MARVEXKE-366814 format. One line per 8 residues: number of its first residue (from 0); their letters; for each residue z, y, x of C-alpha. Coordinates in Angstrom, 3 decimals, decimal comma, always signed. Each point is the difference from the previous one (the first is absolute). Example, Ala and Ser with C-alpha at 12.3 -4.5 7.8 and 13.67 -1.06 7.14 Angstrom:
<atoms>
0	as	+7,800/-4,500/+12,300 ~ -0,660/+3,440/+1,370
</atoms>
This chain:
<atoms>
0	xxxxxxxx	+0,000/+0,000/+0,000 ~ -1,125/+3,270/+1,557 ~ -0,415/+3,616/-0,972 ~ -3,458/+1,591/-0,026 ~ -0,958/+3,641/-0,311 ~ -3,347/+1,793/+0,016 ~ -1,223/+3,547/-0,571 ~ -3,772/+0,242/-0,206
8	xxxxxxxx	-2,243/+3,032/-0,198 ~ +2,646/+2,526/+1,035 ~ -1,295/+3,533/+0,652 ~ +2,593/+0,380/+2,742 ~ -0,408/-2,210/+3,064 ~ +2,376/+1,917/+2,259 ~ +2,868/-1,380/+2,049 ~ +2,323/+1,401/-2,647
16	xxxxxxxx	-1,710/-2,114/-2,668 ~ +0,191/-3,059/+2,241 ~ +3,709/+0,606/+0,397 ~ +0,343/+0,290/-3,771 ~ -1,806/-3,303/-0,509 ~ +2,323/-1,625/+2,512 ~ +3,014/+1,399/-1,844 ~ -1,276/-1,398/-3,314
24	xxxxxxxx	-0,708/-3,388/+1,554 ~ +3,487/-0,175/+1,505 ~ +1,453/+0,125/-3,487 ~ -1,261/-3,584/-0,237 ~ +1,632/-1,164/+3,235 ~ +2,504/-2,161/-1,899 ~ -2,945/-2,106/-1,187 ~ -1,255/-0,517/+3,543
32	xxxxxxxx	+2,605/+0,507/+2,705 ~ -1,847/-2,000/+2,677 ~ -2,831/+2,354/+0,962 ~ -2,038/+2,992/-1,164 ~ -3,531/+1,204/+0,541 ~ -2,194/+2,964/-0,954 ~ -3,770/+0,513/+0,020 ~ -1,668/+3,408/-0,384
40	xxxxxxxx	-3,643/+0,997/-0,308 ~ -0,214/+3,699/-0,809 ~ +1,725/+0,392/-3,392 ~ +0,373/-3,726/-0,630 ~ +3,305/-1,683/+0,842 ~ +1,114/-3,643/-0,340 ~ +3,528/-1,083/+0,941 ~ +2,109/-3,123/-0,225
48	xxxxxxxx	+3,628/-1,028/+0,447 ~ -0,021/-3,683/+0,873 ~ +2,274/-2,893/-0,879 ~ -1,247/-2,745/+2,310 ~ +0,048/-3,360/-1,809 ~ -3,348/-1,496/+1,048 ~ -1,113/+0,377/+3,632 ~ +2,823/+2,382/+0,973
56	xxxxxxxx	-1,360/+0,447/+3,555 ~ -3,597/+0,868/-0,837 ~ -0,258/+1,350/-3,536 ~ +0,781/+3,691/+0,416 ~ -1,911/+2,386/-2,239 ~ -2,262/+1,816/-0,692 ~ -2,548/-2,790/+0,363 ~ -3,585/+0,628/+1,168
64	xxxxxxxx	-3,402/-1,647/+0,210 ~ -1,636/-0,487/+3,405 ~ -1,260/+3,580/+0,444 ~ +2,956/+1,551/-1,857 ~ -2,284/+1,440/-2,665 ~ +1,910/-1,758/-2,796 ~ +3,751/+0,513/-0,250 ~ +2,535/-1,756/-2,249
72	xxxxxxxx	+3,691/+0,347/-0,762 ~ +1,405/-2,782/-2,142 ~ +3,196/-1,282/-1,532 ~ -0,800/-3,567/-0,823 ~ +0,135/-3,718/+0,449 ~ -3,449/-1,581/-0,039 ~ +0,663/-3,706/-0,341 ~ -3,606/-1,098/+0,487
80	xxxxxxxx	-0,556/+2,082/+3,133 ~ -0,604/-3,047/+2,238 ~ -2,773/-1,222/-2,293 ~ -1,592/+3,451/+0,001 ~ +0,275/+0,215/+3,789 ~ -1,974/-3,231/+0,302 ~ -2,652/+1,467/-2,287 ~ -0,583/+2,806/+2,486
88	xxxxxxxx	+0,076/-2,032/+3,201 ~ -2,673/+1,456/+2,261 ~ -0,561/+2,956/-2,314 ~ +3,204/+1,973/+0,493 ~ +2,280/+0,268/+3,006 ~ +3,570/-0,075/-1,245 ~ +2,364/+1,903/+2,255 ~ +3,363/-0,775/-1,625
96	xxxxxxxx	+1,739/-2,883/-1,714 ~ +0,657/+2,105/-3,098 ~ -0,898/-1,688/-3,270 ~ -1,147/+3,395/-1,312 ~ -2,698/+0,419/+2,671 ~ -2,350/-2,145/-2,109 ~ -0,388/+2,972/-2,357 ~ -2,306/+1,636/+2,558
104	xxxxxxxx	-2,717/-2,678/+0,373 ~ +0,066/-0,606/-3,742 ~ -0,703/+3,689/-0,559 ~ -2,773/+0,045/+2,604 ~ -1,613/-3,056/-1,590 ~ +0,430/+0,759/-3,705 ~ +0,718/+3,719/-0,271 ~ +2,692/+0,796/-2,549
112	xxxxxxxx	-0,632/-3,191/-1,983 ~ +2,271/-2,297/+1,971 ~ +3,508/+0,589/-1,334 ~ -0,008/-3,040/-2,284 ~ -0,619/-2,158/+3,073 ~ +3,499/+0,768/+1,266 ~ +2,649/-2,550/-0,955 ~ +3,294/+1,795/+0,272
120	xxxxxxxx	+1,819/+3,215/-0,804 ~ -1,002/+3,295/+1,508 ~ -0,437/+3,728/-0,073 ~ -2,437/+1,439/+2,504 ~ -2,084/+3,051/+0,881 ~ -3,284/-0,335/+1,914 ~ -1,862/+2,923/+1,595 ~ -3,618/-0,258/+1,162
128	xxxxxxxx	-0,828/+2,693/+2,557 ~ -3,716/-0,806/-0,110 ~ -0,474/+1,544/-3,428 ~ +3,346/+1,727/-0,381 ~ +0,988/-2,116/-3,001 ~ +3,167/-1,854/-0,843 ~ +1,371/-2,512/-2,446 ~ +3,448/-1,223/-1,021
136	xxxxxxxx	+1,059/-3,084/-1,944 ~ +3,089/-1,633/-1,447 ~ +0,668/-3,683/-0,708 ~ -0,609/-1,643/-3,366 ~ +3,465/+0,323/-1,566 ~ +1,397/+2,839/+2,087 ~ +2,489/-1,970/+2,065 ~ -0,434/+2,538/+2,801
144	xxxxxxxx	+0,521/+3,631/-1,021 ~ -2,541/+2,787/+0,400 ~ -0,269/+3,590/-1,197 ~ -2,866/+2,476/+0,049 ~ +0,256/+3,792/+0,159 ~ -2,241/+3,047/+0,151 ~ +0,452/+3,012/+2,255 ~ -0,766/+3,587/-0,932
152	xxxxxxxx	-2,875/-0,014/+2,505 ~ -1,742/-2,901/-1,717 ~ +1,421/-2,632/+2,347 ~ +1,017/-3,436/-1,246 ~ +3,260/-1,582/+1,169 ~ +1,316/-3,551/-0,180 ~ +3,473/-1,354/+0,649 ~ +2,066/-3,145/-0,497
160	xxxxxxxx	+2,710/+2,144/-1,593 ~ -0,179/+3,322/-1,749 ~ +2,718/+1,558/+2,187 ~ -2,725/+0,583/+2,607 ~ -2,212/+1,855/-2,522 ~ +2,241/+1,913/-2,342 ~ +0,413/+3,152/+2,091 ~ -3,615/+0,355/+1,142
168	xxxxxxxx	-2,169/-1,050/-2,941 ~ -0,614/+2,165/-3,037 ~ -0,249/-3,207/-2,031 ~ +0,657/-3,668/+0,683 ~ +0,213/-3,236/-1,976 ~ +0,268/-3,767/+0,254 ~ -3,049/-1,671/+1,476 ~ -0,904/-2,578/-2,680
176	xxxxxxxx	+0,230/-3,692/+0,975 ~ -3,214/-1,958/+0,242 ~ -2,007/+3,155/+0,692 ~ -1,783/+1,618/+2,896 ~ -0,643/+3,702/+0,548 ~ -3,269/+1,070/+1,591 ~ -0,710/+3,437/+1,445 ~ -3,684/-0,649/-0,694
184	xxxxxxxx	+0,670/+0,285/-3,728 ~ +3,317/+1,890/+0,243 ~ +1,472/-2,460/-2,462 ~ +1,560/-3,371/-0,741 ~ -1,585/-3,249/-0,988 ~ +1,646/-3,295/-0,867 ~ -0,700/-2,818/+2,435 ~ +2,373/-2,539/-1,619
192	xxxxxxxx	-1,530/-1,309/-3,220 ~ +1,586/-3,333/-0,959 ~ -0,768/-1,597/-3,355 ~ +3,579/+0,485/-1,234 ~ -0,268/+3,760/+0,442 ~ -1,984/+0,218/-3,232 ~ +2,996/-1,623/-1,782 ~ -2,223/-2,586/-1,655
200	xxxxxxxx	+1,985/-3,137/-0,803 ~ -0,893/-2,858/+2,369 ~ -0,369/-3,602/-1,135 ~ +0,342/-1,959/+3,270 ~ +2,442/-2,884/-0,558 ~ +3,222/-0,022/+1,984 ~ -0,154/-2,229/+3,058 ~ +3,383/-0,216/+1,759
208	xxxxxxxx	-1,500/-1,312/+3,235 ~ -2,483/+2,875/+0,180 ~ +2,772/+2,526/-0,583 ~ +2,224/-1,653/+2,599 ~ -2,770/-0,144/+2,595 ~ -0,891/+3,653/-0,537 ~ +3,596/+1,082/+0,471 ~ +0,569/-2,153/+3,071
216	xxxxxxxx	-3,152/+1,425/+1,555 ~ +1,205/+3,529/-0,791 ~ +3,324/-0,633/+1,726 ~ -1,488/-1,736/+3,044 ~ -2,481/+2,761/+0,764 ~ +2,890/+2,496/-0,011 ~ +1,664/-1,829/+2,869 ~ -2,448/+1,771/+2,331
224	xxxxxxxx	+2,400/+1,768/+2,356 ~ +0,786/+0,626/+3,647 ~ +3,579/+1,132/-0,682 ~ +3,120/-1,645/-1,485 ~ +0,023/-0,214/-3,809 ~ +1,968/-1,358/-2,950 ~ +0,098/-0,202/-3,785 ~ +1,889/+1,921/-2,654
232	xxxxxxxx	+1,920/-2,530/-2,082 ~ +1,983/+0,847/-3,123 ~ +0,202/-3,513/-1,465 ~ -2,399/+0,816/-2,833 ~ -3,181/-1,970/-0,599 ~ -2,448/+2,327/+1,706 ~ +1,764/+0,599/+3,295 ~ +1,137/-3,652/+0,108
240	xxxxxxxx	-3,591/-1,226/-0,267 ~ -1,118/+2,435/+2,694 ~ +2,780/-1,293/+2,259 ~ -0,698/-3,650/-0,815 ~ -3,726/+0,200/+0,688 ~ +0,606/+1,998/+3,179 ~ +2,515/-2,533/+1,278 ~ -2,284/-2,923/-0,848
248	xxxxxxxx	-3,075/+1,348/+1,766 ~ +1,494/+2,031/+2,825 ~ -0,328/-2,862/+2,475 ~ -3,791/+0,073/-0,436 ~ -0,377/+3,659/+0,997 ~ -0,482/+1,902/+3,243 ~ +3,192/+1,863/-0,832 ~ +1,957/-3,239/+0,432
256	xxxxxxxx	-1,404/-0,386/+3,507 ~ +1,317/+3,445/+0,886 ~ +3,306/+0,126/-1,858 ~ +0,828/-3,589/-0,939 ~ +0,349/-1,573/-3,418 ~ +3,356/+1,480/-1,006 ~ -0,391/+2,337/-2,979 ~ +2,319/+2,949/-0,555
264	xxxxxxxx	+0,816/+1,051/-3,580 ~ +1,696/+3,164/-1,215 ~ +1,845/+1,149/-3,125 ~ +2,026/+3,079/-0,918 ~ +2,584/+0,543/-2,694 ~ +3,408/+1,263/-0,974 ~ +2,672/-2,361/+1,236 ~ +0,533/-2,914/-2,397
272	xxxxxxxx	-3,259/+0,495/-1,874 ~ -1,621/-3,100/-1,580 ~ -3,325/+0,261/+1,788 ~ +1,695/-0,214/+3,377 ~ +1,162/-3,453/-1,073 ~ -3,439/-0,926/-1,374 ~ -1,748/+1,111/+3,176 ~ +2,446/-1,958/+2,142
280	xxxxxxxx	-0,680/-3,135/-2,050 ~ -3,754/+0,301/+0,531 ~ +0,444/+0,838/+3,681 ~ +2,179/-3,063/+0,501 ~ -2,564/-2,226/-1,727 ~ -2,886/+1,376/+2,071 ~ +1,979/+0,152/+3,227 ~ -0,650/+3,670/+0,773
288	xxxxxxxx	+2,127/+2,132/+2,290 ~ +1,462/+2,107/-2,771 ~ +1,317/+3,551/+0,263 ~ +2,112/+1,606/-2,736 ~ +0,364/+3,768/+0,014 ~ +2,579/+1,799/-2,094 ~ +0,173/+3,545/-1,217 ~ +2,326/+2,014/-2,204
296	xxxxxxxx	-0,834/+2,277/-2,887 ~ +0,976/+2,931/+2,205 ~ -2,381/-1,182/+2,719 ~ -2,772/+0,074/-2,568 ~ +0,927/+3,419/-1,358 ~ +0,087/+1,416/+3,514 ~ -3,535/-1,271/+0,599 ~ -1,582/+1,414/-3,181
304	xxxxxxxx	-1,452/+3,143/+1,548 ~ -1,580/-1,977/+2,844 ~ -1,398/-2,476/-2,498 ~ -1,616/+2,772/-2,047 ~ -1,421/+1,559/+3,173 ~ -1,575/-3,275/+1,093 ~ -1,045/-1,322/-3,425 ~ -1,378/+3,373/-1,086
312	xxxxxxxx	+0,952/-0,535/-3,625 ~ +2,539/+1,035/-2,607 ~ -0,495/-3,069/-2,191 ~ +3,520/-1,172/-0,810 ~ -0,471/-3,730/+0,202 ~ -2,121/+0,143/+3,146 ~ +2,780/+1,907/+1,729 ~ +2,668/-2,398/-1,282
320	xxxxxxxx	-1,907/-2,996/+1,294 ~ -1,173/+1,551/+3,256 ~ +3,455/+0,899/+1,223 ~ +1,288/-3,534/+0,795 ~ -3,365/-0,879/+1,523 ~ +0,093/+3,151/+2,132 ~ +3,455/-0,926/+1,294 ~ -1,029/-3,602/+0,639
328	xxxxxxxx	-3,143/+1,019/+1,901 ~ +2,067/+1,895/+2,538 ~ +2,165/-3,052/+0,633 ~ -3,014/-2,290/+0,341 ~ -1,713/+2,306/+2,481 ~ +3,198/+0,161/+2,061 ~ -0,352/-3,754/+0,561 ~ -3,389/+0,474/+1,653
336	xxxxxxxx	-2,029/-1,159/-3,003 ~ -3,089/+2,111/-0,744 ~ -1,623/-1,864/-2,903 ~ +1,222/-1,817/-3,122 ~ -1,643/-1,810/-2,883 ~ +1,035/+0,915/-3,519 ~ -0,741/-0,974/-3,595 ~ -1,279/+3,105/-1,783
344	xxxxxxxx	-2,676/-0,395/-2,678 ~ +0,840/-3,343/-1,600 ~ +1,481/+1,390/-3,214 ~ -2,966/+2,296/-0,541 ~ -2,612/-2,697/+0,613 ~ +1,732/-2,728/-1,984 ~ +1,778/+1,913/-2,760 ~ +3,457/-0,732/+1,328
352	xxxxxxxx	+1,848/+2,826/-1,705 ~ +2,055/-0,738/-3,101 ~ -1,929/+2,328/-2,277 ~ -3,090/-2,189/+0,439 ~ +1,698/-2,400/-2,462 ~ -1,066/+2,403/-2,727 ~ -3,683/+0,251/+0,830 ~ -1,640/-0,556/-3,396
360	xxxxxxxx	-2,822/-2,114/+1,461 ~ -1,542/-1,033/+3,261 ~ -2,439/+2,921/-0,106 ~ +2,832/+2,542/+0,038 ~ +1,886/-2,047/+2,565 ~ -2,975/+0,063/+2,368 ~ -0,695/+3,688/-0,472 ~ +3,610/+0,802/+0,807
368	xxxxxxxx	-0,132/-2,008/+3,232 ~ -3,147/+1,931/+0,912 ~ +1,719/+3,313/-0,650 ~ +3,027/-1,071/+2,013 ~ -2,020/-1,110/+3,023 ~ -2,056/+3,191/-0,059 ~ +3,216/+2,058/+0,111 ~ +1,697/-1,926/+2,810
376	xxxxxxxx	-0,940/+2,600/+2,608 ~ +2,251/+2,526/-1,729 ~ +2,987/-2,295/-0,320 ~ +0,731/-3,260/+1,845 ~ -2,588/+0,552/+2,740 ~ +1,223/+3,542/+0,600 ~ +3,636/-1,084/+0,077 ~ -0,472/-3,048/+2,223
384	xxxxxxxx	-2,242/+1,816/+2,460 ~ +1,793/+3,307/+0,368 ~ +3,605/-1,210/-0,195 ~ -0,648/-2,336/+2,934 ~ -2,450/+2,064/+2,042 ~ +2,707/+2,657/+0,079 ~ +1,450/-2,141/+2,807 ~ -3,256/-1,281/+1,511
392	xxxxxxxx	+0,108/-3,332/-1,829 ~ -3,170/-1,501/-1,457 ~ +0,027/-1,893/-3,328 ~ -2,747/-2,462/-0,916 ~ -0,500/-1,155/-3,582 ~ -1,889/-3,294/-0,497 ~ +0,041/+0,182/-3,811 ~ -2,332/+2,990/+0,309
400	xxxxxxxx	-2,587/-1,851/+2,028 ~ -3,468/+0,686/-1,431 ~ -0,912/-3,676/-0,339 ~ +3,327/-0,907/-1,577 ~ -0,372/+2,885/-2,456 ~ -3,414/-1,330/-1,003 ~ +1,503/-3,415/-0,760 ~ +3,104/+1,327/-1,770
408	xxxxxxxx	-1,895/+2,545/-2,083 ~ -2,939/-2,299/-0,613 ~ +1,869/-2,734/-1,890 ~ +0,267/-0,168/-3,769 ~ +3,100/+2,132/-0,726 ~ +1,124/-2,471/-2,648 ~ +1,473/-2,031/+2,875 ~ +2,095/+2,922/+1,213
416	xxxxxxxx	+1,616/+0,728/-3,354 ~ +3,572/-0,930/-0,822 ~ +0,110/-3,013/-2,304 ~ +3,400/-1,526/-0,666 ~ -1,461/-2,956/-1,898 ~ -2,126/-0,983/+2,994 ~ +2,812/+0,688/+2,462 ~ -1,829/+2,876/+1,624
424	xxxxxxxx	+2,206/+2,754/+1,367 ~ -1,033/+3,128/+1,864 ~ -2,398/-0,731/+2,857 ~ -0,156/-3,640/-1,053 ~ -3,449/-0,288/+1,571 ~ +1,456/+0,806/+3,409 ~ +3,025/-2,233/-0,440 ~ -2,151/-2,936/-1,095
432	xxxxxxxx	-2,430/+0,533/+2,871 ~ +2,800/-0,448/+2,529 ~ +1,813/-2,812/-1,796 ~ -0,764/-2,707/+2,545 ~ +2,048/-3,155/-0,554 ~ -0,925/-1,655/+3,282 ~ +0,338/+3,011/+2,295 ~ +2,020/+2,658/-1,858
440	xxxxxxxx	-0,403/+3,639/+0,881 ~ +3,288/+0,859/-1,726 ~ +2,656/-1,915/-1,940 ~ -0,877/-0,168/-3,692 ~ +3,034/+1,995/-1,109 ~ -1,170/+2,843/+2,245 ~ -3,684/-0,383/-0,839 ~ +0,722/+0,218/-3,744
448	xxxxxxxx	+3,002/+2,293/+0,133 ~ -0,137/+3,011/-2,292 ~ +1,670/+2,877/+1,692 ~ +2,372/+2,220/-1,944 ~ -1,281/+3,523/-0,390 ~ +3,106/+1,850/+1,050 ~ +3,453/-0,910/+1,221 ~ +2,677/+1,345/+2,280
456	xxxxxxxx	-1,001/+1,154/+3,453 ~ -3,343/+1,738/+0,276 ~ -0,147/+0,087/-3,750 ~ +2,722/+1,592/-2,022 ~ +2,056/+1,132/+3,009 ~ -2,908/+1,609/+1,825 ~ -1,625/+1,605/-3,022 ~ +3,296/+1,046/-1,543
464	xxxxxxxx	+1,069/+1,497/+3,305 ~ -3,151/+2,084/+0,138 ~ +0,381/+1,153/-3,584 ~ +3,662/+0,898/+0,446 ~ -0,789/+1,931/+3,172 ~ -2,867/+1,992/-1,511 ~ +2,074/+0,671/-3,129 ~ +2,333/+2,032/+2,198
472	xxxxxxxx	-2,787/+1,730/+1,915 ~ -2,010/+1,280/-2,962 ~ +1,644/+2,136/-2,675 ~ -0,824/+0,054/-3,689 ~ -1,215/+3,560/+0,426 ~ -2,450/-1,115/+2,657 ~ -1,313/-2,658/-2,352 ~ -0,419/+2,481/-2,825
480	xxxxxxxx	-2,336/+2,032/+2,215 ~ -1,878/-2,978/+1,426 ~ -3,196/+0,687/-1,938 ~ -0,113/+3,584/+1,244 ~ +0,580/-0,927/+3,623 ~ -2,152/-3,156/-0,057 ~ -2,605/+0,413/-2,762 ~ -2,140/-2,743/+1,556
488	xxxxxxxx	+1,459/-3,492/-0,476 ~ +3,312/+1,436/-1,183 ~ +3,012/-2,169/+0,928 ~ +2,026/-0,968/-3,080 ~ +3,110/-1,413/+1,644 ~ +2,218/+1,057/+2,868 ~ -1,044/-2,723/+2,389 ~ -3,649/+0,970/-0,385
496	xxxxxxxx	+0,912/+3,679/+0,371 ~ +1,878/-0,662/+3,239 ~ -2,931/-1,863/+1,548 ~ -2,463/+2,635/-1,180 ~ +2,125/+2,758/+1,508 ~ -0,150/-1,676/+3,418 ~ -3,713/-0,749/-0,329 ~ -0,850/+3,604/-0,870
504	xxxxxxxx	+1,906/+1,262/+3,022 ~ -1,908/-2,398/+2,266 ~ -3,387/+0,236/-1,716 ~ -0,215/+3,215/-2,059 ~ -3,777/-0,027/-0,528 ~ -1,641/-0,645/-3,379 ~ -2,187/-2,658/+1,605 ~ +3,084/-1,866/+1,201
512	xxxxxxxx	+1,684/-0,307/-3,384 ~ -3,309/-1,052/-1,550 ~ -0,185/-3,093/+2,239 ~ +2,998/-1,559/-1,791 ~ -0,774/-2,178/-3,054 ~ +1,741/+0,723/-3,274 ~ +0,190/-1,470/-3,470 ~ +1,997/-2,196/-2,364
520	xxxxxxxx	+0,772/-3,606/+0,851 ~ +1,936/-2,892/-1,487 ~ +1,468/-2,534/+2,422 ~ -2,674/+0,665/+2,650 ~ -2,962/+0,348/-2,374 ~ -2,872/+2,420/+0,088 ~ -0,077/+2,564/-2,834 ~ -2,711/-2,020/-1,755
528	xxxxxxxx	+2,248/-3,053/-0,400 ~ +2,572/+2,029/-1,923 ~ -2,415/-0,252/-2,925 ~ +0,726/-3,743/-0,206 ~ +3,327/+0,483/-1,790 ~ +0,781/+2,839/-2,407 ~ +3,629/+0,407/+1,083 ~ -0,975/+0,612/+3,607
536	xxxxxxxx	-1,741/+3,238/-0,923 ~ +3,290/+1,630/-0,982 ~ +1,915/-1,018/+3,120 ~ +1,538/+2,943/+1,820 ~ +3,356/-1,378/+1,126 ~ +0,185/-0,159/+3,792 ~ +3,607/-1,123/+0,186 ~ +0,187/-3,584/-1,268
544	xxxxxxxx	-0,225/-3,438/+1,497 ~ -2,777/-2,537/+0,333 ~ -0,289/-3,088/-2,067 ~ +2,170/-2,683/+1,547 ~ -2,553/-2,748/+0,561 ~ -3,491/-1,175/-0,740 ~ +1,201/-2,926/-2,037 ~ +2,320/+2,154/-2,090
552	xxxxxxxx	-2,821/+2,422/-0,544 ~ -2,401/-2,709/-1,056 ~ +2,508/-1,342/-2,467 ~ +0,009/+3,225/-1,988 ~ -2,652/+1,081/-2,415 ~ -2,604/+2,413/+1,238 ~ +1,447/+2,762/-2,176 ~ +3,566/-0,573/+1,143
560	xxxxxxxx	-1,026/-0,259/+3,610 ~ -2,080/+3,149/-0,164 ~ +2,900/+1,891/-1,486 ~ +2,257/-1,321/+2,718 ~ -2,466/+0,960/+2,682 ~ -0,317/+3,463/-1,447 ~ +3,746/+0,426/-0,062 ~ +0,760/-1,335/+3,453
568	xxxxxxxx	-2,196/+2,196/+2,094 ~ +0,320/+1,505/+3,417 ~ -1,944/+3,163/+0,709 ~ -3,448/+0,012/+1,412 ~ -1,295/+3,027/+1,861 ~ +0,435/+2,246/-3,015 ~ +2,870/-1,874/-1,590 ~ -1,989/-0,969/-3,060
576	xxxxxxxx	+0,336/-3,757/+0,123 ~ +1,329/-3,025/+1,740 ~ -1,600/-0,194/+3,396 ~ -2,971/+1,771/+1,484 ~ -2,576/-2,676/+0,678 ~ +2,284/-2,566/+1,471 ~ +2,047/+1,805/+2,562 ~ +3,730/-0,434/-0,303
584	xxxxxxxx	+2,463/-1,897/+2,100 ~ +0,723/-3,617/-0,807 ~ +3,007/-2,244/+0,098 ~ +1,779/+1,459/+2,962 ~ -2,398/-0,971/+2,742 ~ -3,291/+1,632/+0,667 ~ -2,862/-1,447/+1,963 ~ -3,668/-0,771/-0,292
592	xxxxxxxx	-1,541/+0,155/-3,447 ~ +3,467/+0,026/-1,530 ~ +0,780/+3,323/+1,619 ~ +0,152/+2,396/-2,892 ~ -1,293/-2,336/-2,655 ~ +2,160/+0,216/-3,058 ~ -1,555/-2,804/-1,995 ~ -1,137/-2,547/+2,549
600	x	-0,326/-3,650/+0,865
</atoms>
């Protein structure tokens, strides 16, 4: 995980402007503490702050072609780079071991129409001095962050985080996932066009072996590393499967030759929290070297401002969930680990959130998964990437592998739906795929365990501590004037007000506040899913509790359950409903996909 920065077409090419570009780039140094580089050609600047994970001795950036006429800065992991290198044997002289160097020969061979050939996650900017053009692109789902801004002189700026743009650009915004920007047309175009993006309901039958193979392949390719690594393990289904597959196949990888076959796992939580116990159970079964990190509510409160600075959001549930992960990342990095695997994306792809029980049909179920996956870059991807890169730690997410997404989103959604009569619980398709009697990946009681939504630890204690703290920081008078002070995305509770107050001090620009998503949500849903149940539309209580369990929820009638869900809500970004798109702390321990997922596994 690195930090990239570029300012292209600047009217000023003086030493003072170069110094300004360097200052902006250094705001990303936390993302890449290992090295930095800057290229300048008149008013065009490309800079990078590097976190060296692949080829640490020879992959410094910017990267160049043979005559240095094409320049690239990239934040990425290109998992098929060796295959691409073979393709260009004899045609291109590679000068580094960087996986991102393959971007250059692909561009020279195919022009701008090569991005879909990259298997991985990335954000990059490429400048061609021969015709004074440039392009930028972001990965399919938006695992790696990227922003675009415009200067008053007509220049175009790019950055991994908006903190490097907000003081110099007259306007800036999120760079959309799955898109590329071309200076030739001065606009965006979508390069990622999967069949599921049209939200048409697929009819491919569920094949557990195909799903399993796709996931194992996704995990294995992410073991490409030249530095020590580990896995985030909360004891929930998603992170446990990531850990299990990693442990099973580690011996086959080049990483094992360098670092051995021992796998390190990590979890964070309030002392005594249930997920610490669950993670330990899985770790013991898999035989990982397990590390438990503890924090207090006060530790979390003290970190809030740093979390907002690094996450660049005021969304309540993102901040709640990011804080334990932020604290854990610092501990992990202190052990010399620079990369971890995590489980983000499973609930979105497979309909793992509790509210999916109430999808009226498979068509609505599928459309909601599509909406959730499309929004990941503003929620789980943002949180996982920025909360860890704050300490120079890279997170890799196999569930968001392009090929695995195609399989998961290409199956008939009927198989993903909750069906008590058929014994299908949330993410049953994944559980069944890894239910191997002869060579178990996990014990059955773990594989089919339904996690409670909230309990003591990083659940009631953490959230209640935050709410009690902000209750004393924000007065009723301040709340009564909230709409006047913050007319855009007005906070409607004191916790949201407190976070917004910090955000506005750090990022006071209109463009900054407009990058944060907003809207009603029930138990992690998108606004569209609120239409499924009439009672959800009236929910505005941010102070209740979550439903106690999946089974208890399923036992109620839809009407009773909906009423319960509406009455037991935690605030989303604007405090309207239960949880903003799936980002609240869970069950005391936070790690992997379960970090910040209120209704999960």
